[in-house]
C-alpha positions in Angstrom: 16.2 -18.8 3.0 15.6 -15.9 0.5 15.2 -18.3 -2.5 13.0 -20.8 -0.7 10.8 -18.0 0.7 10.2 -16.8 -2.9 9.4 -20.2 -4.2 7.0 -21.2 -1.4 5.1 -17.9 -1.1 4.5 -17.9 -4.9 2.0 -20.7 -4.3 -0.5 -18.2 -2.9 -0.4 -15.9 -6.0 -0.4 -18.1 -9.1 -4.2 -17.8 -9.2 -4.4 -14.1 -9.6 -3.7 -13.7 -13.3 -5.6 -16.9 -14.0 -8.9 -16.0 -12.3 -10.5 -15.0 -15.6 -9.5 -18.4 -17.2 -10.9 -20.3 -14.2 -14.1 -18.3 -14.3 -14.5 -19.3 -18.0 -13.8 -23.0 -17.3 -16.3 -23.3 -14.4 -18.8 -20.9 -16.0 -19.2 -18.6 -13.0 -19.0 -14.7 -12.7 -15.7 -13.0 -12.2 -16.6 -11.8 -8.7 -17.5 -15.4 -7.7 -14.1 -16.9 -8.8 -12.3 -14.0 -7.0 -13.3 -15.7 -3.7 -10.4 -18.2 -4.4 -7.9 -15.3 -3.8 -9.7 -14.4 -0.6 -9.7 -18.0 0.6 -6.0 -18.4 -0.1 -5.2 -15.3 2.0 -7.5 -16.4 4.8 -5.8 -19.8 4.7 -2.4 -18.0 5.0 -3.7 -16.0 8.0 -5.0 -19.2 9.6 -1.7 -21.0 9.0 0.2 -18.1 10.4 -1.9 -18.1 13.6 -1.8 -21.9 14.1 1.7 -22.9 12.8 4.1 -20.0 13.1 4.0 -19.8 17.0 5.3 -23.4 16.9 8.6 -22.0 15.7 9.3 -21.0 19.3 8.2 -24.4 20.7 9.6 -26.9 18.1 12.8 -27.4 16.2 12.2 -25.0 13.3 14.0 -27.1 10.6 11.8 -30.2 11.4 8.7 -28.1 11.4 9.6 -26.6 7.9 10.3 -30.0 6.4 7.0 -31.5 7.6 5.1 -28.4 6.4 6.7 -28.7 2.9 5.2 -32.2 2.5 1.7 -30.7 3.2 2.3 -27.9 0.7 3.2 -30.5 -1.9 0.0 -32.4 -1.3 -2.2 -29.3 -1.4 -0.7 -28.2 -4.7 -1.5 -31.6 -6.3 -5.0 -31.4 -4.9 -5.4 -28.0 -6.6 -4.1 -29.2 -9.9 -6.4 -32.3 -10.0 -9.6 -30.6 -8.7 -12.6 -30.9 -11.0 -15.2 -28.9 -9.0 -15.3 -25.3 -7.8 -15.7 -26.3 -4.1 -12.6 -28.5 -4.4 -10.5 -25.6 -5.8 -11.8 -23.4 -3.1 -10.8 -25.9 -0.3 -7.4 -26.6 -2.0 -6.7 -22.8 -2.2 -7.4 -22.5 1.5 -5.0 -25.4 2.3 -2.3 -24.0 0.0 -2.5 -20.7 1.9 -2.5 -22.4 5.3 0.6 -24.5 4.5 2.7 -21.9 2.5 3.7 -20.0 5.7 7.3 -21.2 5.7 8.8 -17.8 4.9 7.4 -16.5 8.1 9.4 -19.1 10.0 12.5 -17.9 8.2 12.1 -14.2 9.1 12.3 -14.8 12.9 15.3 -17.0 12.3 17.0 -14.2 10.4 16.1 -11.8 13.3 17.6 -14.2 15.9 20.8 -14.8 13.9 21.4 -11.1 13.2 22.9 -8.3 15.3 21.1 -5.0 15.7 23.2 -3.3 13.0 22.5 -5.9 10.3 19.0 -6.9 11.3 17.1 -4.6 9.0 19.3 -5.4 6.0 19.0 -9.2 6.5 15.3 -9.1 7.0 15.0 -6.9 3.9 17.0 -9.5 1.9 14.7 -12.3 2.9 11.5 -10.2 2.5 12.7 -9.1 -0.9 12.9 -12.8 -1.9 9.4 -13.2 -0.6 8.0 -10.3 -2.5 9.9 -11.3 -5.6 8.2 -14.7 -5.3 4.8 -12.9 -5.0 5.4 -10.8 -8.0 7.2 -13.3 -10.3 4.5 -15.9 -9.5 1.9 -13.7 -11.2 4.1 -13.3 -14.3 5.0 -17.0 -14.5 1.4 -18.1 -13.7 0.0 -15.9 -16.4 2.5 -17.2 -19.1 2.2 -20.9 -18.1 -1.6 -20.6 -17.9 -1.8 -19.1 -21.4 0.4 -21.8 -22.9 -0.6 -25.0 -21.0 -3.6 -24.1 -19.0 -4.0 -23.0 -15.4 -3.6 -26.5 -13.8 -0.1 -26.9 -15.2 1.4 -24.2 -12.9 0.3 -26.1 -9.8 2.0 -29.3 -11.0 5.2 -27.3 -11.6 4.9 -25.7 -8.2 4.6 -29.2 -6.5 7.9 -30.2 -8.1 9.5 -27.0 -6.8 8.4 -28.0 -3.3 10.2 -31.3 -3.6 13.4 -29.5 -4.6 13.0 -27.0 -1.8 12.6 -29.9 0.7 16.0 -31.3 -0.4 17.8 -27.9 0.0 16.2 -27.2 3.4 17.2 -30.7 4.6 20.8 -30.3 3.5 21.5 -26.6 4.2 19.3 -25.0 6.8 20.8 -24.7 10.3 18.8 -26.1 13.2 17.8 -23.8 16.1 16.7 -24.9 19.6 13.2 -23.9 20.7 12.9 -21.2 23.4 9.4 -22.1 24.7 8.8 -25.1 27.0 5.0 -24.8 27.8 2.1 -26.6 26.1 0.4 -25.5 22.9 -2.4 -23.8 24.8 -0.1 -21.6 26.8 1.9 -20.8 23.7 -1.3 -19.5 22.0 -2.2 -17.5 25.1 1.2 -15.9 25.0 0.5 -14.8 21.4 -2.7 -13.1 22.5 -0.9 -11.4 25.4 1.7 -10.0 23.0 -1.0 -8.7 20.8 -2.7 -6.9 23.7 0.4 -5.6 25.4 2.8 -4.3 22.8 1.8 -0.9 21.3 4.6 -0.9 18.7 3.4 -4.3 17.4 -0.2 -3.1 17.3 0.5 -0.1 15.2 2.9 -2.0 12.9 0.2 -4.6 12.4 -2.4 -2.1 11.5 -0.1 -0.2 9.1 0.9 -3.5 7.4 -2.7 -4.8 7.1 -4.2 -1.7 5.4 -1.1 -1.3 3.2 -1.3 -4.9 2.0 -5.1 -4.5 1.5 -4.3 -1.6 -0.8 -2.0 -3.7 -2.9 -4.3 -6.7 -3.0 -7.1 -4.5 -4.3 -5.3 -3.8 -7.5 -3.8 -7.3 -8.1 -7.1 -9.1 -7.4 -8.9 -7.2 -10.1 -6.2 -6.3 -12.6 -6.8 -9.4 -14.8 -10.5 -8.3 -15.1 -9.5 -4.7 -16.0 -7.1 -5.8 -18.7 -9.7 -8.0 -20.3 -11.8 -4.9 -21.0 -11.2 -2.2 -23.6 -8.9 -0.6 -24.4 -6.6 -3.5 -23.4 -8.5 -6.7 -24.2 -5.6 -9.0 -23.3 -5.3 -12.3 -21.5 -3.6 -13.7 -18.4 0.0 -13.6 -19.7 -0.2 -9.8 -19.9 -1.8 -9.6 -16.5 1.0 -11.7 -15.1 3.6 -9.5 -16.7 2.6 -6.7 -14.3 3.9 -8.9 -11.5 7.3 -8.8 -13.2 7.0 -5.1 -13.5 6.2 -4.8 -9.8 9.5 -6.7 -9.1 11.3 -3.4 -9.9 9.6 -1.9 -6.8 10.6 -5.0 -4.8 14.2 -4.7 -5.9 14.2 -1.0 -4.9 12.9 -1.9 -1.5 15.7 -4.4 -1.0 18.0 -1.4 -0.2 15.7 0.1 2.4 17.6 -1.7 5.2 20.7 0.2 4.2 18.8 3.4 4.2 17.9 2.8 7.8 21.5 3.6 8.7 20.9 7.2 7.5 17.1 7.7 8.1 15.0 6.7 11.1 12.5 4.0 10.7 9.7 6.6 11.3 10.9 8.7 8.4 11.3 5.7 6.0 7.7 4.5 6.9 6.3 8.0 6.3 7.9 8.3 2.9 6.9 4.7 2.0 3.3 5.3 2.8 3.2 8.5 0.8 4.6 6.6 -2.2 1.8 3.9 -1.7 -0.9 6.6 -1.6 0.5 8.6 -4.5 0.6 5.4 -6.7 -3.2 5.5 -6.9 -3.0 8.8 -8.7 -1.4 7.0 -11.7 -3.5 3.8 -11.3 -6.8 5.8 -11.5 -6.2 8.8 -13.7 -3.9 6.9 -16.1 -5.5 3.5 -15.5 -6.5 3.0 -19.1 -2.9 3.3 -20.3 -0.1 0.8 -19.9 2.2 3.6 -18.8 -0.1 4.6 -15.9 -0.5 1.1 -14.7 3.2 0.3 -14.9 4.1 3.4 -12.8 1.3 2.7 -10.4 2.2 -0.9 -9.9 5.9 -0.1 -9.3 5.1 2.5 -6.8 2.5 0.3 -5.0 5.1 -2.5 -4.6 7.9 -0.1 -3.6 5.8 1.6 -1.0 4.4 -1.6 0.5 7.6 -3.5 0.7 9.6 -0.6 2.1 7.1 0.0 4.9 6.7 -3.8 5.5 10.4 -4.2 6.1 10.5 -1.3 8.5 7.4 -2.5 10.3 9.1 -5.8 11.0 12.3 -4.1 12.1 10.2 -2.1 14.5 8.6 -5.0 16.3 11.6 -7.3 16.2 13.5 -4.6 18.2 11.1 -5.4 21.1 13.2 -7.1 23.8 11.7 -10.6 23.9 12.8 -14.1 22.8 9.3 -14.7 21.3 10.2 -13.6 17.8 8.0 -16.2 16.1 5.0 -15.1 18.1 5.7 -11.4 17.4 5.7 -12.3 13.7 2.5 -14.3 14.1 0.6 -11.3 15.4 1.9 -9.1 12.6 1.5 -11.5 9.7 -2.0 -12.8 10.7 -3.2 -9.2 10.9 -1.4 -8.4 7.6 -3.1 -11.2 5.6 -6.5 -10.6 7.2 -6.1 -7.1 5.8 -5.0 -8.5 2.4 -8.0 -10.8 2.2 -10.4 -8.0 3.2 -8.8 -5.8 0.6 -9.3 -8.5 -2.1 -12.9 -9.1 -1.1 -13.8 -5.4 -1.0 -12.1 -4.7 -4.3 -14.0 -7.6 -5.9 -17.3 -6.2 -4.7 -16.3 -2.7 -5.8 -15.4 -4.1 -9.3 -18.9 -5.6 -9.5 -20.6 -2.3 -8.6 -18.3 0.4 -10.0 -15.6 -1.2 -12.1 -12.0 0.2 -12.0 -13.2 3.4 -10.3 -14.5 1.4 -7.4 -11.3 -0.6 -7.1 -9.2 2.5 -7.1 -11.4 4.1 -4.4 -11.0 1.1 -2.2 -7.2 0.9 -2.7 -6.6 4.6 -2.1 -8.8 4.5 1.0 -6.7 1.8 2.6 -3.5 3.8 1.7 -4.9 6.9 3.5 -5.7 4.8 6.6 -2.2 3.6 6.8 -0.6 7.0 6.4 -3.0 8.8 8.8 -2.6 6.2 11.5 1.2 6.5 11.2 1.3 10.2 11.3 -1.1 10.5 14.2 0.1 7.6 16.4 3.7 6.6 15.7 5.5 9.0 18.0 3.0 8.6 20.8 3.3 4.8 20.5 7.1 4.9 20.6 7.0 7.0 23.8 4.4 4.6 25.3 6.5 1.6 24.4 9.6 3.2 26.1 7.6 3.7 29.3 6.2 0.1 29.1 9.7 -1.4 28.7 11.0 0.7 31.7 8.1 -0.7 33.8 9.0 -4.3 32.8 
């Protein structure tokens, strides 16, 4: 599940180091082509909302196998698209169908006991984040050598290989919801309205992911300019650098045995905010960008794992629906961060991008410090009433 999560989620991020190359081919401004990233993330949010709740209603293995077929077709569409509107639509469909990792995470939560849940979720989420980060590196390298379309043909082949391994190795789990699709979606909304821990975790996750997306959506544009003046392969390399942060966050589940979730989230959000000091004040040096990217990824991933451990501790069998609420909010936040950063780049360049990213980090930290303890007390009262 860890490996397939990384391979599938990578489909959403191959485009980021290649945006400048796409803009050149289609002869459009950089801020126009950046809409592809926004559409991919909005597609992912849409897929999370419409597909992930089905993990509680249908046999998850069958659902995953069917979804992989649609991912394969969407990637081929992207690779063969000749018009900008076709690439935009294909990007949305790729995002919509590449939600399989979020079917894995509830499976891991269901199969784990309380003691190992954070560690196991952290393992799968680290695979997911490694896929996000390495996809930027691989996409940049492959795009430089063979052109941006080649990476999507390669990704389609990986989906076929993933289908074979899922078919042969993934355990089947019985559904736990017997109502119709309409009542299933109503239950998602009811969870979103009634669970304060889920609400706060979703907000923290959304603004934190928006902070990260701000830098990665515009990094290729920043590196094209002086003093760097480099292409997509170097922009993609920063995804590989960020993998160091992801690997560090893989151990956060073990740290939960010593520190509380509240403390780990606090430290993680401080790291996320402090990363923007390097990204802005040393943003015209490779050293500053490297330190900033590592810290952004470490802070985001660590808080993300703890957010999920927080709401998976809620006593309910609706784990897929809990994950739907969180992840839909998470990727809406990411798409908004990408869009706002693209606008900021057009108006104020790298300074505008850093202002956007740091502002989102501040929102996450302040909301956590002001509300987390109150929300935990409220949740205890709510559980007692239930």
